[in-house]
C-alpha positions in Angstrom: -95.6 82.4 35.6 -98.0 80.1 33.8 -100.4 77.8 35.7 -102.4 75.1 34.0 -105.4 73.3 35.4 -107.4 70.5 33.8 -111.1 70.9 34.7 -113.7 68.9 33.0 -112.2 69.0 29.6 -111.2 72.7 29.7 -107.9 74.4 30.4 -107.7 77.4 32.7 -104.8 79.7 31.7 -103.9 82.3 34.3 -101.8 85.2 33.3 -100.7 87.5 36.1 -101.4 91.2 35.9 -104.3 90.8 33.5 -107.9 92.1 34.3 -110.5 89.6 35.2 -113.8 89.6 37.0 -113.7 88.3 40.6 -116.4 86.5 42.5 -118.8 88.6 44.4 -117.7 89.7 47.9 -119.7 89.1 51.0 -122.0 91.8 51.9 -120.1 94.8 53.1 -116.8 93.3 52.2 -114.1 94.1 49.7 -113.5 92.3 46.4 -110.8 89.6 46.4 -108.8 91.2 43.6 -108.6 94.6 42.1 -109.1 95.1 38.5 -105.4 95.6 37.9 -104.4 92.5 39.9 -107.0 90.1 38.5 -105.8 87.5 36.0 -107.2 86.8 32.6 -109.0 83.5 32.3 -108.9 81.9 28.9 -111.1 78.8 28.3 -109.6 76.5 25.8 -111.2 73.4 24.2 -109.4 70.0 24.6 -109.7 67.0 22.3 -112.0 64.3 23.6 -110.4 62.0 26.3 -111.0 59.0 24.2 -108.6 60.2 21.5 -105.9 60.6 24.2 -106.2 57.1 25.7 -103.9 55.3 23.4 -101.1 57.9 23.8 -101.6 58.0 27.6 -101.3 54.2 27.8 -98.2 54.1 25.7 -96.4 56.9 27.5 -97.8 56.4 31.0 -97.8 53.5 33.5 -100.6 51.0 32.8 -102.1 49.3 35.8 -103.8 46.0 35.6 -105.8 44.1 38.2 -103.9 41.1 39.7 -106.4 38.5 41.0 -103.8 36.3 42.7 -101.7 37.5 45.5 -98.1 36.2 45.5 -96.8 35.5 48.9 -93.2 34.7 49.7 -92.4 31.2 50.8 -92.7 30.7 54.5 -90.4 28.4 56.5 -91.8 25.0 57.3 -91.4 23.4 60.7 -93.3 20.2 60.2 -92.8 17.0 58.2 -95.0 16.7 55.2 -96.0 13.7 53.1 -95.5 13.1 49.4 -96.8 10.2 47.3 -94.3 8.9 44.7 -95.5 9.1 41.1 -94.2 7.7 37.8 -90.9 9.2 36.8 -89.9 10.3 40.3 -86.4 9.8 41.6 -84.9 10.9 44.9 -83.1 13.6 42.8 -86.3 15.0 41.2 -88.2 14.8 44.5 -85.3 16.7 46.2 -85.4 19.4 43.6 -89.2 19.7 43.9 -88.9 20.4 47.6 -85.5 22.3 47.5 -83.7 19.4 49.3 -80.5 17.5 48.7 -81.2 13.9 47.6 -79.4 12.8 50.7 -82.1 14.4 52.8 -84.8 12.5 50.9 -83.0 9.3 51.9 -82.3 10.5 55.5 -85.9 11.3 56.0 -87.1 7.8 55.0 -84.6 5.3 56.4 -87.3 2.7 57.3 -88.9 3.0 53.9 -85.9 3.3 51.5 -83.1 1.8 53.5 -80.7 4.4 52.1 -81.1 2.8 48.7 -82.5 5.0 45.9 -83.5 1.9 43.9 -86.1 1.2 46.6 -88.3 4.0 45.4 -91.7 2.8 44.2 -94.8 4.4 42.8 -97.4 4.9 45.5 -94.9 5.1 48.3 -95.6 7.8 50.9 -92.4 9.6 51.8 -91.6 12.0 54.6 -90.5 15.4 53.3 -88.2 17.2 55.7 -88.7 21.0 56.1 -85.1 21.6 55.1 -81.9 19.6 54.7 -81.2 17.3 57.7 -82.1 14.0 59.2 -85.2 12.4 60.6 -84.3 10.5 63.8 -86.3 7.9 65.7 -85.5 8.4 69.4 -84.7 5.2 71.2 -84.6 4.5 74.9 -81.3 5.2 76.6 -80.1 7.7 74.0 -78.6 11.0 75.1 -78.7 14.4 73.4 -75.0 14.9 73.5 -74.2 11.6 71.7 -77.1 12.0 69.2 -76.1 15.5 68.3 -72.5 14.6 68.0 -73.3 11.7 65.7 -75.2 14.0 63.3 -72.7 16.9 63.6 -75.0 19.4 65.3 -75.4 20.9 68.8 -78.0 19.6 71.3 -79.6 23.1 71.2 -80.2 22.8 67.5 -82.5 19.8 68.2 -84.2 21.3 71.2 -84.8 24.7 69.6 -86.3 23.4 66.4 -90.0 24.5 66.7 -91.4 21.3 65.1 -89.8 19.1 67.7 -91.9 20.6 70.5 -89.0 20.5 73.0 -88.1 23.1 75.6 -84.8 23.8 77.4 -86.8 24.3 80.6 -88.3 20.8 80.5 -85.7 18.8 78.7 -83.8 17.9 81.8 -80.5 16.1 81.8 -79.0 15.9 78.3 -77.6 12.5 79.1 -81.2 11.2 80.0 -83.5 13.8 78.5 -87.3 13.9 78.8 -87.9 12.6 75.3 -90.3 9.7 74.9 -88.9 6.7 73.1 -90.5 6.3 69.7 -90.6 10.0 69.1 -89.4 11.2 65.7 -87.1 14.3 65.8 -86.0 16.5 63.0 -82.2 17.2 63.1 -81.7 20.5 61.1 -78.5 20.4 59.2 -77.7 16.9 60.4 -75.6 14.5 58.3 -74.7 10.8 58.7 -73.0 8.1 56.8 -75.1 6.1 54.4 -75.9 2.5 55.1 -74.5 0.6 52.1 -73.1 -2.9 51.8 -71.2 -2.0 48.7 -68.6 -0.2 50.9 -67.5 -3.7 51.9 -64.1 -4.7 50.5 -64.2 -8.3 49.4 -60.5 -9.2 48.9 -59.3 -12.6 47.7 -57.5 -13.0 50.9 -60.7 -12.9 52.9 -63.8 -13.3 50.6 -65.8 -14.8 53.4 -66.3 -11.3 54.9 -69.2 -11.0 52.5 -71.2 -13.9 54.1 -73.7 -11.5 55.6 -74.3 -9.9 52.2 -75.9 -13.0 50.7 -75.3 -16.6 49.5 -73.0 -15.4 46.8 -70.1 -15.1 49.3 -67.0 -17.2 48.5 -64.7 -19.3 50.6 -61.0 -19.5 50.6 -59.2 -18.4 47.4 -55.5 -19.2 47.1 -54.4 -17.3 44.1 -55.6 -15.9 40.8 -55.1 -13.4 37.9 -54.0 -9.8 38.5 -55.4 -6.9 36.6 -53.6 -4.4 34.3 -55.0 -1.3 36.0 -56.8 -0.2 32.8 -60.5 -1.0 32.1 -62.9 -1.7 29.3 -66.6 -1.1 29.3 -68.4 -3.9 31.1 -71.2 -4.3 28.5 -72.0 -3.6 24.9 -74.0 -0.4 25.5 -71.9 2.7 26.5 -74.7 5.1 27.5 -76.5 5.3 30.8 -80.1 4.5 31.6 -81.3 5.3 35.0 -79.0 6.6 37.7 -75.6 8.1 37.3 -72.8 8.1 39.9 -74.0 10.3 42.8 -72.5 10.0 46.3 -75.0 12.5 47.5 -77.8 10.1 46.5 -76.0 7.0 47.8 -75.6 5.7 44.3 -71.9 4.8 44.0 -72.0 3.3 40.5 -73.4 3.9 37.0 -76.4 2.2 35.4 -75.5 1.0 31.9 -78.3 0.7 29.4 -79.1 -2.6 27.7 -81.6 -5.2 26.8 -82.3 -8.4 28.8 -79.6 -10.9 27.9 -76.9 -8.5 26.7 -73.4 -9.7 27.5 -71.6 -8.5 30.7 -67.8 -8.8 30.7 -65.0 -8.3 33.1 -63.7 -4.7 33.0 -60.2 -6.0 33.8 -58.5 -9.3 34.7 -58.9 -10.7 38.3 -60.5 -13.3 40.5 -64.2 -13.7 41.3 -64.7 -13.1 45.0 -68.5 -13.0 45.0 -70.8 -14.8 42.7 -74.5 -15.1 43.4 -77.5 -13.5 45.1 -77.3 -10.3 47.1 -79.8 -9.8 49.9 -79.6 -6.0 49.7 -81.5 -5.3 46.5 -78.7 -5.9 43.9 -80.0 -9.3 42.7 -77.5 -11.5 41.1 -74.0 -10.0 41.6 -70.4 -10.7 40.6 -67.5 -9.0 42.3 -64.0 -9.2 40.9 -60.9 -8.5 43.0 -58.2 -7.4 40.5 -55.3 -7.9 42.9 -53.8 -4.4 42.6 -56.1 -2.5 44.9 -58.9 -2.4 42.4 -62.3 -4.1 42.7 -65.4 -4.0 40.4 -69.0 -5.0 41.0 -71.6 -6.1 38.4 -75.2 -6.1 39.7 -78.8 -7.1 38.6 -77.5 -9.8 36.3 -80.1 -12.1 34.7 -77.7 -15.0 34.9 -74.1 -15.7 36.1 -71.6 -17.7 34.2 -68.6 -17.6 36.6 -68.0 -19.2 40.0 -66.1 -18.3 43.2 -62.3 -18.3 42.8 -62.4 -18.3 39.1 -59.7 -16.3 37.3 -61.0 -14.1 34.5 -59.2 -12.2 31.8 -60.1 -8.6 30.7 -63.3 -8.9 28.6 -64.2 -12.4 29.8 -67.9 -13.2 29.8 -69.5 -13.0 33.3 -73.2 -13.4 32.5 -76.3 -11.8 31.1 -77.5 -8.3 31.7 -80.8 -8.4 33.7 -83.2 -6.8 36.1 -83.0 -9.0 39.2 -83.3 -7.6 42.7 -84.7 -4.1 43.2 -84.7 -2.9 39.6 -87.3 -1.2 37.4 -85.9 -2.6 34.2 -82.9 -4.3 32.5 -79.6 -2.5 33.1 -76.2 -3.1 34.5 -75.3 -1.4 37.8 -71.5 -1.2 37.8 -69.2 0.0 40.6 -65.5 0.5 41.0 -63.4 0.6 44.2 -59.7 1.4 44.7 -58.0 0.6 48.0 -61.3 0.4 49.7 -62.7 3.8 48.4 -65.4 3.9 45.8 -64.5 6.0 42.7 -66.4 7.5 39.8 -66.4 5.1 36.8 -66.6 8.1 34.5 -62.9 8.7 35.2 -61.8 5.3 34.0 -64.3 4.3 31.3 -65.5 5.7 28.0 -69.1 6.2 29.0 -71.5 8.0 26.6 -72.5 11.5 27.6 -76.2 10.9 27.2 -78.2 9.7 30.2 -81.7 8.3 29.5 -84.0 9.1 32.4 -87.2 7.4 31.1 -88.1 3.7 31.5 -85.4 1.2 31.0 -85.2 -0.2 27.5 -86.8 -3.6 27.3 -89.6 -2.9 29.8 
């Protein structure tokens, strides 16, 4: 058997059964090995260590010093604040904090009003610790009803550490010990978006939109009926700004364009809303096509049609603009069928490119 040892640049080779000298024994003792049993010790020179360093590094495991310790993400239990900067959208903010865009809206109802267009540079937003809803507790509310509304259990609200509630002190769920004005995080909670555009304005009852703004129409007796096929509502066919995103409460598409570009009817029908909208859409035209379809044209610079007017497919409705809550000229266009909002991409030839920078014409 061969045994190698590396000692200060020398190799010790031990061969069993070879004679060798042994260290001195203590006084009166015996030697550790007899001459016949002692190994032979051969001292061999090694090349300098410096000459081996390159080979050792290539063939071994190099170790470098890491100055920064990487810790895994820890769960958050509190609401943090974020200040909106140029280029932010509810989608980009959600991605930055690993949240759905809906949770960005649901955490800031009083600020954004469930409208992604209300986002402004310098706004301070609530950032939820995970997907859910930020709820303002009001006097007379009960835990059972609130949790049912958001689709969670009362214990989900009570047990969330950041809410600082306790099952021992909460009391009666119907009248819990929660101070009115307290904000509670509802983990995993969901709710319907607040959006006036879900309102169906039919020619039989256009006055239903009177709370939306002064553009509401009166009685309409009859009018043109659409074909059920649609043309693009403006000269540009690519998008600038937001795309169709139910999760972000954006139920239409934003067509690019310059101030004053023509806006036309996507299909024949009757104008059932023409004028200002009080919910951020500026000047708006809504057409009821009489076959279950309805289209909406928002942020117009000017309007060239009036309530009750019949329009043909491709008829001029007004100028593309930036009225209401808008960061630049564009056309916000929505489609609805039998009261349900649908994706315009499925019915129009919209360009694949989506421009996410400032609107053209700014």
